[in-house]
KEKE-3310 file (N, C-alpha, C; in steps of 0.2 Angstrom, whole numbers, plus 5000, padded with zeros to 4 digits):
npx = (5034:5022:5023:5035:5034:5024:5030:5040:5030:5024:5035:5045:5059:5064:5076:5092:5093:5080:5074:5082:5079:5065:5066:5073:5063:5055:5062:5075:5092:5101:5116:5115:5111:5119:5129:5139:5135:5122:5121:5120:5119:5113:5101:5095:5093:5084:5073:5069:5065:5054:5045:5041:5035:5024:5018:5012:5005:4995:4987:4972:4967:4967:4972:4982:4990:4996:5003:5012:5018:5025:5033:5042:5047:5054:5063:5071:5077:5071:5073:5068:5077:5082:5088:5098:5103:5112:5107:5093:5079:5077:5072:5063:5071:5070:5079:5094:5104:5116:5123:5113:5107:5099:5087:5083:5082:5070:5061:5059:5056:5045:5036:5035:5028:5016:5012:5009:4998:4989:4988:4982:4970:4964:4961:4964:4970:4975:4978:4975:4970:4953:4949:4947:4960:4969:4976:4984:4994:4987:4985:4975:4970:4959:4944:4929:4921:4931:4943:4942:4949:4963:4962:4952:4950:4949:4939:4928:4929:4926:4913:4906:4907:4900:4888:4884:4885:4873:4864:4864:4860:4848:4842)
npy = (5061:5058:5069:5067:5055:5059:5068:5062:5053:5062:5068:5057:5058:5067:5079:5079:5091:5096:5085:5087:5100:5098:5089:5098:5107:5099:5098:5091:5093:5106:5102:5088:5088:5092:5091:5082:5074:5070:5063:5061:5048:5044:5052:5045:5033:5036:5041:5029:5022:5030:5029:5016:5018:5026:5016:5008:5018:5020:5007:5001:4991:4984:4973:4969:4981:4979:4967:4972:4982:4974:4967:4977:4981:4970:4968:4980:4977:4981:4987:4995:5010:5024:5040:5054:5067:5080:5091:5089:5084:5069:5055:5042:5029:5015:5009:5001:5007:5022:5021:5019:5020:5033:5028:5016:5022:5030:5021:5013:5022:5027:5016:5014:5025:5024:5010:5014:5022:5014:5004:5012:5018:5006:5004:5007:5023:5032:5036:5037:5052:5054:5062:5068:5068:5071:5061:5063:5057:5056:5057:5053:5056:5059:5059:5050:5046:5037:5046:5052:5062:5072:5085:5099:5107:5098:5089:5098:5103:5090:5088:5099:5097:5085:5089:5098:5088:5081:5092:5095:5083:5084:5081)
npz = (5070:5062:5053:5047:5040:5032:5024:5017:5011:5002:4995:4990:4987:4996:4999:5010:5017:5019:5026:5037:5042:5045:5055:5064:5067:5075:5086:5087:5091:5084:5082:5080:5067:5058:5042:5044:5055:5051:5038:5019:5018:5030:5029:5018:5023:5034:5026:5020:5031:5035:5025:5027:5040:5036:5029:5040:5047:5038:5041:5044:5053:5069:5074:5064:5064:5077:5076:5065:5073:5084:5076:5072:5084:5087:5076:5078:5090:5102:5117:5132:5137:5148:5142:5141:5132:5123:5130:5131:5141:5152:5143:5135:5126:5113:5105:5099:5104:5108:5096:5087:5070:5061:5054:5061:5074:5072:5068:5078:5089:5083:5083:5097:5101:5094:5098:5112:5110:5103:5114:5124:5118:5113:5100:5083:5081:5071:5053:5035:5027:5021:5012:4995:4985:4995:5006:5016:5031:5047:5065:5077:5092:5101:5111:5106:5090:5077:5067:5051:5042:5039:5044:5049:5038:5027:5030:5030:5017:5010:5015:5010:4996:4995:5000:4988:4978:4981:4980:4966:4961:4965:4978)
capx = (5033:5018:5025:5041:5031:5020:5035:5042:5024:5023:5042:5049:5066:5065:5084:5094:5091:5073:5073:5085:5074:5059:5069:5075:5057:5051:5066:5081:5098:5106:5122:5114:5109:5125:5130:5143:5131:5116:5124:5115:5117:5107:5094:5092:5090:5077:5067:5066:5061:5049:5041:5039:5031:5019:5013:5009:5001:4989:4985:4967:4965:4971:4977:4987:4994:4999:5008:5018:5023:5029:5039:5047:5051:5059:5068:5076:5080:5069:5073:5068:5082:5082:5093:5098:5109:5112:5102:5087:5078:5078:5067:5064:5073:5070:5083:5099:5109:5117:5125:5108:5106:5092:5081:5081:5079:5063:5056:5058:5053:5037:5033:5034:5023:5010:5010:5006:4992:4985:4985:4977:4963:4961:4960:4969:4967:4978:4975:4977:4965:4950:4948:4948:4966:4974:4980:4990:4993:4985:4985:4969:4970:4954:4938:4923:4922:4937:4943:4944:4952:4968:4960:4945:4949:4949:4933:4923:4929:4922:4906:4903:4907:4894:4881:4883:4883:4866:4860:4864:4856:4840:4840)
capy = (5054:5058:5073:5065:5050:5062:5072:5056:5052:5067:5068:5052:5060:5073:5081:5079:5097:5096:5082:5090:5105:5095:5086:5103:5110:5095:5098:5088:5097:5107:5099:5082:5089:5094:5086:5076:5070:5068:5063:5060:5041:5044:5054:5040:5027:5039:5040:5023:5021:5035:5026:5010:5019:5027:5010:5007:5024:5018:5001:5003:4985:4985:4967:4969:4985:4977:4963:4975:4985:4970:4965:4983:4980:4964:4970:4985:4975:4985:4987:5002:5013:5031:5043:5062:5070:5087:5096:5086:5080:5062:5053:5035:5027:5009:5007:4997:5011:5028:5020:5016:5023:5036:5023:5012:5026:5032:5015:5010:5027:5028:5010:5014:5029:5020:5006:5017:5025:5008:5001:5017:5018:4999:5004:5012:5030:5035:5034:5041:5056:5051:5068:5066:5070:5073:5056:5064:5054:5059:5055:5055:5053:5062:5055:5051:5041:5038:5051:5051:5067:5074:5092:5101:5110:5093:5087:5103:5102:5084:5089:5104:5093:5080:5093:5100:5083:5081:5098:5093:5076:5086:5078)
capz = (5066:5057:5048:5044:5036:5027:5020:5013:5007:4997:4992:4992:4986:4999:5002:5017:5021:5020:5032:5043:5044:5048:5062:5069:5069:5080:5093:5086:5092:5078:5082:5078:5061:5053:5037:5047:5060:5048:5031:5014:5019:5036:5026:5014:5029:5037:5021:5021:5038:5035:5021:5031:5045:5033:5028:5046:5048:5033:5042:5049:5057:5076:5074:5059:5067:5083:5073:5062:5078:5087:5071:5072:5090:5086:5072:5081:5096:5107:5125:5134:5141:5148:5140:5141:5128:5119:5133:5132:5147:5152:5139:5134:5119:5113:5099:5101:5109:5105:5090:5082:5065:5060:5053:5067:5080:5069:5067:5086:5092:5081:5085:5104:5102:5091:5104:5117:5108:5102:5121:5128:5116:5111:5093:5079:5080:5065:5047:5029:5026:5016:5007:4989:4983:5000:5008:5022:5037:5054:5071:5081:5100:5105:5112:5100:5084:5073:5062:5044:5040:5043:5046:5049:5031:5022:5032:5028:5009:5008:5017:5005:4990:4995:4999:4981:4974:4982:4976:4959:4960:4967:4984)
cpx = (5029:5020:5031:5039:5027:5025:5037:5036:5024:5029:5047:5058:5068:5073:5085:5092:5084:5072:5076:5082:5068:5061:5070:5068:5054:5057:5072:5086:5100:5112:5121:5112:5114:5126:5135:5140:5124:5118:5118:5113:5111:5101:5091:5089:5084:5072:5065:5063:5054:5043:5037:5034:5025:5014:5009:5004:4994:4985:4979:4964:4971:4975:4983:4992:4999:5004:5014:5022:5028:5035:5044:5051:5056:5065:5074:5079:5078:5069:5073:5074:5080:5088:5092:5104:5107:5107:5096:5085:5078:5072:5069:5066:5071:5074:5089:5104:5111:5119:5120:5107:5099:5086:5079:5079:5071:5059:5054:5054:5046:5033:5030:5028:5015:5007:5006:4998:4987:4982:4981:4971:4960:4959:4966:4966:4972:4976:4978:4969:4961:4947:4950:4955:4971:4979:4985:4988:4991:4985:4980:4970:4964:4949:4933:4926:4929:4937:4944:4947:4958:4967:4954:4944:4946:4941:4928:4923:4925:4915:4902:4903:4902:4887:4880:4882:4875:4861:4859:4860:4848:4837:4838)
cpy = (5054:5064:5072:5060:5054:5066:5068:5053:5057:5069:5063:5052:5066:5074:5081:5085:5098:5092:5085:5096:5103:5093:5092:5106:5104:5093:5095:5094:5099:5103:5092:5082:5092:5089:5080:5072:5067:5068:5061:5051:5040:5046:5048:5033:5029:5039:5033:5020:5024:5031:5019:5012:5022:5021:5007:5012:5022:5012:5003:4998:4986:4978:4967:4975:4983:4971:4967:4979:4980:4967:4971:4982:4975:4965:4976:4984:4979:4983:4994:5004:5020:5034:5051:5063:5077:5092:5094:5084:5073:5060:5044:5033:5019:5006:5003:5001:5018:5028:5019:5022:5028:5033:5020:5017:5029:5027:5013:5016:5028:5022:5011:5019:5027:5014:5008:5019:5019:5004:5006:5017:5011:4999:5008:5019:5034:5033:5039:5045:5054:5057:5067:5070:5072:5067:5057:5060:5058:5054:5057:5052:5056:5057:5055:5045:5042:5043:5049:5055:5069:5081:5093:5105:5104:5091:5091:5103:5096:5086:5094:5101:5088:5084:5096:5095:5082:5086:5096:5087:5077:5082:5083)
cpz = (5060:5051:5044:5038:5030:5022:5014:5008:5001:4992:4994:4991:4991:5001:5009:5021:5023:5027:5038:5047:5048:5055:5067:5071:5075:5086:5092:5088:5085:5076:5079:5070:5055:5048:5040:5052:5056:5041:5026:5016:5024:5033:5022:5018:5032:5032:5021:5027:5038:5031:5024:5037:5042:5032:5034:5048:5044:5036:5047:5054:5063:5076:5070:5061:5073:5081:5069:5068:5082:5082:5072:5078:5090:5082:5075:5087:5102:5113:5128:5138:5142:5146:5140:5138:5125:5123:5133:5139:5147:5148:5137:5127:5119:5107:5102:5105:5106:5098:5084:5076:5065:5059:5058:5073:5077:5071:5075:5090:5090:5083:5092:5104:5099:5096:5109:5116:5107:5109:5124:5125:5114:5104:5089:5078:5075:5059:5041:5028:5020:5011:5000:4987:4988:5002:5013:5028:5043:5059:5076:5088:5104:5106:5106:5095:5081:5068:5055:5040:5043:5046:5046:5041:5027:5024:5029:5020:5007:5010:5012:4998:4989:4995:4992:4977:4975:4979:4970:4957:4962:4973:4989)
residu = (MET:VAL:ASP:LEU:ALA:ASP:GLU:VAL:ARG:ARG:ARG:PRO:ASP:ALA:PRO:ARG:GLU:ALA:LEU:ALA:ALA:LEU:LEU:ALA:ARG:HIS:GLY:GLU:HIS:PRO:ALA:ASP:LEU:THR:GLU:ALA:ALA:PHE:SER:ALA:ALA:ASP:ALA:ALA:GLU:LEU:ARG:ALA:ALA:ALA:ALA:ARG:MET:GLY:ALA:LEU:LEU:ALA:GLU:PRO:ASP:ALA:ASP:ARG:ALA:ALA:ALA:ALA:LEU:ASN:ALA:LEU:PHE:GLU:GLU:CYS:GLY:ALA:ARG:PRO:ARG:LEU:THR:ARG:HIS:GLN:GLY:HIS:ALA:TRP:HIS:LEU:HIS:VAL:ASP:ARG:GLY:GLU:ASP:ALA:GLY:TRP:GLY:GLU:TRP:PHE:LEU:ALA:SER:GLY:ALA:LEU:ALA:LEU:ALA:GLY:ILE:LEU:THR:GLU:TYR:GLY:ARG:VAL:THR:TRP:GLY:THR:CYS:ALA:ALA:THR:GLY:CYS:GLY:ALA:TYR:PHE:LEU:GLY:THR:GLY:PRO:GLY:SER:ALA:ARG:ARG:TYR:CYS:SER:THR:ALA:CYS:ALA:SER:ARG:GLU:ARG:VAL:ALA:ALA:HIS:ARG:ARG:ARG:LEU:ARG:ALA:GLY:ARG)
# end
């Protein structure tokens, strides 16, 4: 979810092939990603859904995030159901059914994942990287204080830049 939302943040017009490749890297079955099964229209629907999910991943307030998640559940007609298809093990879906579009599937599944994290940790553990020029989405689920950066590389780069600013200022 985070990788797809971040891809669309970086490239709002990401082509169908790039989205299919990203989905394949995350375990989607190749038969579900052919042009017949995942068309240009499906890719457009998925890009729009990923942009909406990106707005949610940028929401730092738990109450507003919960309200947005509830709105997505309502919109997607979310009712839990177990499903098994294309050789995958049994897993949970919360969309309208096997005929749900790629966008609805992505929004409902993403909302379910974020709702689980919000309820487990009692706070928003996702966000947008605070590093200058980055802005990537991240998902933090570890213990401790809230994350501010998408990676240790961004955190280190920001610490070094702050240290150099202090040195130049004579502190």
